[in-house]
N, C-alpha and C positions, 0 to 999 in steps of 0.2 A: 279060510286062511290061505289056501293055495292061490286064490285069485289075488289076494292082497300082496303076497310075495312076488307074483309075476308083475303086478302093477309097479311095485317098488323097483324091481330090476329094470323095467322099461324106462322109468324116470332116470335111473342112474345111467343107462345107455344113452339117453338123450343128452344128459349133461356132458357125458364123455365126448359125444359127437360134437356138441356145441363148442366145447373148449378145444377139441381137435381142429375144428374149422377155423376158430379164432387163431390158433397157433399157425395153421397153414397160411392164413391171410397175412399175419405178421411176418412170417418167413418170406412170403412172396414180395411184400412191400419192401422189406429189408434188402432182398436180392435185387429188386428193381433200382432201389436207391443206390446201392453199391455199384451196380452196372452203369447207371447214369453218371455217378461221380467219376468212375474210371474212364468212361467215354468222354466226359467233359475235359478231363485232364489230358487225354490223348488229343482231343480236338484243339486244345490250347497250344499244343506243341506242333500241330499240323500246319502246313503252309506258312512258315514264319515269314514275316515281311522283311525282305532284303533290299528292296528298292522303293523309295518314295520320290516320285517325279512330280515336279510343280510346273504348271504352265501359266503364263500371263503375268507373272510377278516382275516388276521393274524396280521397285524401290526397296522391297524386302528381299534379303538373301534366302537361299534355300535352307541354310542352317537356322536362320531366324524363324522361318515358316515351320520347319520341322520341330523346333522347340515349342512353338505355339500349339501344335497338334497334340502334344502330350503322349505321343506313341513311344512305347519303350522298345528296346532292342529285342528282336526275335519275337515280338508279339504276333499272334496268329492273324492272318488275313481274314480268316473265317469269323473270328469273334470280335474283331474291331468294329466299332459302331460308326457308320458314316455320319449319323446325326450328331454324335458327340464331337467328332472331328470338325464338322462344320461350325458347331456352336463355339468351340474353342477358338477357331480361326477368326470368326466374326467378332470376337472381343477386341481385336485390334482395330483402331480407328482407321488404319490404312486400307482395310479390306471391306469392299462393298458387297460382294457375293462370292460363294464357294460352291464348287461341284466336286463330288468324290466318286471315284470309280475303282472297283476292285478288279485287278487283272491277274487271274491265277497263272502260275502258282505262287509268285512271290512279290508282286508289284502293286503298289497303291498309287493311282494317278489322281492328282488334285489340281483342278482348274480354279485359278484365283482371278477375280476382277478387283483391281485396286482403285481407290479414289484418286483423282488427280490433285496434285498440290494446288491449292486455291489462292492462298496469300501467305504472307509472312507476318507474324505477330511480334512486335517489339514490346517486351514487358520486363521491367526491372533490369534493364540493360542486357537482356538476353533475347535471342532471336529464335523463333519457333516456326516450323512449317505447320499450317493449319488446313483443314478441309473446309468445304463450303458451309458446314454447320458451325465452324469455329472451334472444332475439337483439335487439340494439340496432336500432331502426328509424330514429330520428333524435334529435338533441338538442333538448330543449324550451327555447326561449328566453323564452317568455311565462310567464304564471301557470300553476300546475299545473291539470290537468283534474280537476274536482271529483269525477267519478264513477269515477275510477280509483284503486286503492290505490297507495300509495307504498312501495316496498321499499327499505330501507336495507341495502345489502350490496355485496360485491365479487364478481361472478359469476366472476371469474378465479381465485378460491380454489378449488382442485380438491377440494371436499368436497360433502357432501349438503345443506349449509345452505341454499344458494340454491335448489336444487330443491324443498326443503320449503317455502320461502317462496312459490314459484310454485304449489305445490299448495294452500296456504292461500288465495292470491289467487284461484285458480280456483274454489274452493268458495264464496268470497265473491261472485264474479261470477255463479256458477250460481244462487245463492239470491236474487239481486237485492239482496244485502246492501250492495254498494258504492254502488249508485245511490241508496240511501236515507240515506246518511250524507254529511256535509259534508267530512269528512277522515278518512282511514284511513292509518296508517303501520304497516308490518310491519318489525320490527327483528330482524335475524338475529344471533345469537351462536352458541349450540349448538342443535341441533334440539329437545332437551328443554326449552330455555329460549326457544323462539320466542315473541315478544311482539308484540301489536298495540296500537296506541294509536288508539282509536275515538272521534272527537269529544272528545278530551281525556281519556277514561277508559282506564286501563291494563288490558289483558286478557292474562293469562298463558295462552297457548294450548298450549304444549308441542309434541308431534309426533303426527301421525296422527289419524285419525277427525275430520277438520276439519269435515265437514258436520254430524255429530252434535253436535259442540261448539258450532257456530254456532247450530244449532237450539235447543239448551238456552239459549244466550245470548239469543236472541230471546224465548223464553218468560220468562226472568228479567227482561228489560228492562221489560216491562209491570208486573211487580210492583214493581220499583225506582221506576218513575215514579209508580205509584199511592201508594206509601208515602213518596214524596219523600225517598229516602235519599241523602245526599251520599256518593258512593262514592270510596274511595281506589284500590282495584283489585279486579278480578274474576279468580279463578283457575279455569280450566277443565281443569286437567291431570289431575284425578282422574276415574276412570271412572264412579263412581256418585254423585258429589256435586259441587256447585259452591260455592266459597268466595267470599263477598263481604265485603270489608273496608271498612266505612264509615270516615269520616274519624277517628272516635274509638274505635270498637270493632269486634270481629270478630263477624259473625253467620253461623251455619252452619245 
């Protein structure tokens, strides 16, 4: 009987020890949790951001960029996520790339590379600046930018017409063609009927080989100026010849 009693007491002691250990573990976990919570709150208030400095922006103002970052007043420099700041800024079609650097104790430095204005889009009697992909950057309220071609089209028509107009505008920009003219309009109907109005002269461009066609046009312009020919339109759609229609007759 004595052995049984001692065995029962041993089991009770083991149970008490087990529950005691469980209680200690729970207390320890709770203490660590409270400590981390308090530490995190202190960390959130440490090194508040007082300066956000932007580099490289030309078209977006500092206030516009700051709004895009989503950073709140007195947010901690330690806890702010560089990745999230970059992702938010890159949502703007104006921004090509972003670099973020933390400068203790209170400064966040952000380097922005913007896309260059590529062309102007005239749509529904409104004028928009667009990038090389055709994305709308912003609506233009003032006079048109003279060195950018104007594309008359609806980019939301799901066909190749608008992309062909972008390809033509790219060739013009690459050749420096746009910067040497006062006004260029690219009119989209069908790709094979793509037309440009260059300083008042109608040029039927067609589709494809835009660089070669524009190079032929540049060569032809000198001859037209030298001979002082009043031109009705110029047709570049043929592979091996250019058709120039003067006001009164056709010269081939």
